[in-house]
C-alpha positions in Angstrom: 8.8 24.7 10.9 10.3 24.7 14.4 13.0 22.1 14.8 11.7 20.9 18.2 8.1 20.2 16.9 7.6 16.7 15.4 4.7 16.6 13.0 5.5 13.2 11.6 2.9 10.4 11.7 3.0 6.8 10.6 0.0 5.2 8.8 0.6 1.5 8.7 4.2 1.9 7.5 3.5 5.0 5.5 5.5 7.8 7.1 4.1 11.3 6.5 6.0 14.5 7.3 2.8 15.9 8.8 -0.7 14.6 9.3 -2.4 16.8 6.6 -3.4 15.1 3.4 -5.2 16.5 0.3 -8.4 14.5 0.0 -9.3 12.6 -3.1 -11.7 14.3 -5.5 -11.2 17.9 -4.6 -7.5 18.2 -5.3 -7.4 16.6 -8.8 -3.8 15.6 -9.3 -2.4 18.7 -7.7 -1.6 20.7 -10.8 -4.0 23.6 -10.1 -3.1 24.0 -6.5 0.6 23.8 -7.2 0.2 27.4 -8.4 -0.8 28.5 -4.9 1.7 26.7 -2.7 4.6 24.1 -2.8 2.9 20.7 -2.7 5.9 19.4 -0.8 4.4 21.1 2.3 1.7 18.4 2.3 2.0 15.1 4.2 0.4 13.4 1.3 -1.8 13.7 -1.7 -4.8 11.4 -2.3 -5.3 11.8 -6.0 -8.6 11.9 -8.0 -10.5 8.7 -8.0 -9.2 6.3 -10.7 -10.9 3.7 -12.7 -9.5 1.1 -15.2 -10.6 3.1 -18.2 -11.1 6.9 -18.8 -14.5 8.1 -17.4 -16.5 11.1 -18.4 -18.6 11.2 -15.3 -22.2 12.1 -14.7 -24.3 14.6 -16.7 -24.2 18.3 -15.7 -25.0 20.2 -13.6 -22.6 18.4 -11.3 -22.0 20.9 -8.5 -24.5 22.7 -6.3 -23.8 25.0 -3.4 -25.7 24.3 -0.1 -25.7 26.0 3.3 -22.2 25.2 4.7 -21.2 22.8 1.9 -21.6 21.6 -1.6 -23.4 18.7 -3.4 -21.4 17.0 -6.1 -22.3 14.3 -8.6 -19.1 14.5 -10.7 -19.2 10.7 -11.1 -15.5 9.9 -10.9 -14.5 11.7 -14.1 -10.8 10.7 -14.6 -8.3 9.9 -17.3 -8.0 6.3 -16.3 -5.3 4.5 -14.3 -2.8 4.1 -17.1 -2.9 7.8 -18.0 -2.4 8.6 -14.4 0.7 6.4 -14.2 2.1 7.8 -17.4 1.4 11.5 -17.0 0.5 12.4 -13.4 2.9 10.4 -11.3 6.0 12.0 -12.9 4.5 15.4 -12.1 3.7 14.5 -8.5 7.2 13.0 -7.9 8.5 16.5 -8.4 7.3 17.2 -4.9 8.2 15.6 -1.6 4.8 14.3 -0.6 3.4 10.8 -0.3 1.3 9.8 -3.3 -1.9 8.0 -2.4 -3.7 6.5 -5.4 -7.5 6.3 -5.0 -8.9 3.1 -6.7 -12.5 2.6 -7.8 -14.3 -0.2 -9.6 -17.7 -1.5 -10.6 -16.9 -5.2 -9.9 -14.6 -7.0 -7.6 -12.5 -8.1 -10.6 -12.0 -4.4 -11.5 -10.9 -3.7 -7.9 -8.4 -6.6 -8.1 -7.0 -5.3 -11.4 -6.7 -1.7 -10.1 -4.9 -2.7 -6.9 -2.5 -5.0 -8.9 -1.7 -2.2 -11.4 -1.2 0.4 -8.7 0.9 -1.9 -6.5 3.3 -2.0 -9.4 3.3 1.7 -9.9 5.3 4.4 -8.2 2.8 5.3 -5.5 3.2 5.1 -1.7 -0.3 3.8 -0.7 -3.6 2.8 -2.2 -6.9 4.1 -1.0 -9.7 1.7 -1.9 -12.8 3.8 -2.7 -15.8 1.7 -1.6 -18.0 4.8 -1.0 -19.0 6.7 -4.1 -22.6 7.6 -3.7 -22.7 9.6 -6.9 -22.1 6.6 -9.1 -25.2 4.5 -9.8 -23.4 1.2 -10.3 -20.8 -0.5 -8.2 -19.3 1.2 -5.3 -22.2 1.9 -3.0 -23.4 -1.7 -3.1 -19.9 -2.9 -1.9 -19.4 -0.2 0.7 -22.8 -0.2 2.3 -22.6 -3.6 3.9 -20.0 -5.3 6.1 -20.1 -8.4 3.9 -19.6 -6.4 0.8 -16.6 -4.6 2.3 -15.1 -7.8 3.5 -15.5 -9.5 0.1 -13.7 -6.7 -1.8 -10.9 -6.1 0.7 -10.1 -9.7 1.2 -10.0 -10.3 -2.5 -7.7 -7.3 -3.3 -5.5 -7.8 -0.3 -3.3 -10.4 -2.0 -2.5 -7.9 -4.8 -1.6 -5.0 -2.5 2.1 -4.7 -1.6 1.7 -1.2 -0.3 -0.4 0.2 2.6 -4.1 -0.4 1.8 -6.4 2.3 3.0 -10.1 1.5 2.8 -12.4 4.6 2.4 -15.7 4.2 4.1 -19.1 5.6 3.3 -21.2 7.2 6.1 -24.4 6.1 4.4 -24.7 3.0 6.6 -26.5 2.1 9.9 -23.4 1.3 11.9 -20.0 2.6 10.7 -18.1 0.5 13.2 -19.3 -2.8 11.7 -18.1 -1.7 8.3 -14.7 -0.6 9.7 -14.3 -3.9 11.5 -15.1 -5.8 8.4 -12.4 -3.9 6.5 -9.9 -4.5 9.3 -10.7 -8.3 9.5 -10.3 -8.5 5.7 -6.8 -7.1 5.8 -7.0 -3.3 5.5 -4.0 -1.5 6.9 -6.0 1.7 7.6 -9.5 3.2 7.1 -10.4 6.7 5.9 -13.7 8.3 6.7 -16.1 9.8 6.0 -16.9 10.2 2.3 -19.8 12.3 1.3 -23.3 12.0 2.7 -26.1 11.4 0.1 -28.3 14.4 -0.5 -30.1 16.4 -3.1 -31.3 19.9 -4.0 -34.5 21.0 -5.9 -35.0 24.1 -8.0 -38.6 25.2 -7.1 -38.9 27.4 -10.1 -38.4 24.6 -12.6 -39.5 21.9 -10.1 -36.5 19.9 -11.2 -33.5 18.5 -9.4 -30.6 20.9 -9.4 -28.1 18.1 -10.2 -28.2 16.2 -13.4 -27.8 13.0 -11.6 -30.7 14.0 -9.2 -28.7 13.1 -6.0 -25.1 13.8 -5.1 -22.7 13.7 -2.2 -22.7 16.4 0.5 -19.4 17.7 1.7 -18.1 20.7 3.6 -18.6 22.1 7.1 -22.2 20.8 7.2 -21.0 17.2 7.6 -18.3 17.8 10.2 -20.2 16.8 13.3 -21.3 13.6 11.7 -17.8 12.8 10.5 -16.2 13.6 13.9 -18.6 11.3 15.6 -17.9 8.5 13.2 -14.2 8.9 13.4 -14.4 8.8 17.2 -16.5 5.6 17.1 -14.4 3.8 14.6 -11.1 4.7 16.4 -12.5 2.9 19.4 -13.6 -0.1 17.4 -10.5 -1.0 15.4 -6.8 -1.3 16.0 -5.7 0.0 12.6 -5.0 3.7 12.0 -7.9 5.9 11.1 -7.7 8.9 8.7 -10.4 11.4 9.4 -12.1 13.7 6.9 -15.4 15.5 6.5 -15.8 19.3 6.8 -12.3 20.0 8.0 -11.5 23.7 7.1 -8.8 24.8 9.5 -6.3 23.7 12.2 -9.0 23.7 14.9 -11.1 21.2 12.9 -8.1 19.1 12.2 -7.0 19.0 15.9 -10.6 18.0 16.8 -10.3 14.9 14.5 -6.9 14.1 15.9 -8.2 14.2 19.5 -11.1 12.0 18.4 -8.7 9.3 17.3 -7.6 10.1 13.8 -3.9 9.5 13.0 -4.1 11.9 10.1 -6.6 14.1 8.4 -7.7 14.9 4.8 -8.9 18.3 3.6 -11.0 18.6 0.5 -13.9 21.0 0.0 -12.3 23.8 2.0 -9.8 24.3 -0.7 -12.4 25.6 -3.1 -13.0 28.5 -0.8 -9.4 28.9 0.4 -6.6 27.3 -1.7 -4.3 27.8 1.2 -6.4 25.7 3.6 -3.9 22.9 3.7 -0.8 24.8 4.6 -2.6 27.1 7.0 -3.8 24.0 8.8 -0.3 22.6 9.0 1.0 25.9 10.4 -1.9 26.1 12.8 -1.3 22.7 14.2 2.3 23.5 14.8 1.4 26.8 16.5 -1.1 25.0 18.7 1.5 22.4 19.7 4.0 25.2 20.5 1.5 27.1 22.6 0.6 23.9 24.5 4.2 22.6 24.9 3.5 19.5 22.8 6.6 18.0 21.2 5.0 15.4 18.9 1.7 15.5 17.1 1.2 11.8 18.0 0.5 13.1 21.6 -2.7 14.5 20.3 -4.0 11.4 18.6 -6.9 9.9 20.7 -6.2 12.5 23.4 -9.9 13.4 23.9 -10.7 13.8 27.6 -14.1 12.2 28.5 
């Protein structure tokens, strides 16, 4: 990394060495990808979505390829928050990247408990997952209305002593209303978008391809929608926005920064290219060098309209 290029960004007090974060869900807890590159290269790691107790997830099949993306109905399979604290945090602390814990719940009380537990754990920020369309109970009902988002965020805010990032679902009529509700309730940042609800059908069997019937669509197919929503939300709120949705390379990432994102998350692209994260970081630096940009913050919200 060039000494005169500053890639650092600050997300509500959370300083990242660069604006590229591994998105929750696709990166697990980083163990598999650590065989491909040094996880210390990343600005941050948003770990697999966590629940109070271990969760097996939805019935298979849980993944289906689609044109320019994938559908998933994994259903938040995870070892539970206590196993994460005991086994995964020590592993992640072996690397110099911020740890962002992703918290899910089926009730407001579960969200409160999760945030309290994680606020006392060795993590750097908490991402509140209010947008899991592949889980039949809980999350979607909270994240799909401004009132639901306000209720959850305002209730958990008093337990959060670390930056609180609220992850928003795109499956709503007006994403800016949802983002404003999160901000008004005390969110330090918002991240968007999570997956778009979709489905696939096997015409031979005449049955749904996914065991859960519907799932969340991610990958390049959702990028134009995600980019538009990040642009709209960045104009509507004063808190930092973390952009995601179909980001595969440095050009995609720079688009999101120009649209108003203070940082970006990459997920699905890693299934095709395990080096997507580091190539994006290097690409952003190369772009900045070529365009005589000293700090990556100069790109944030720099869209010319």
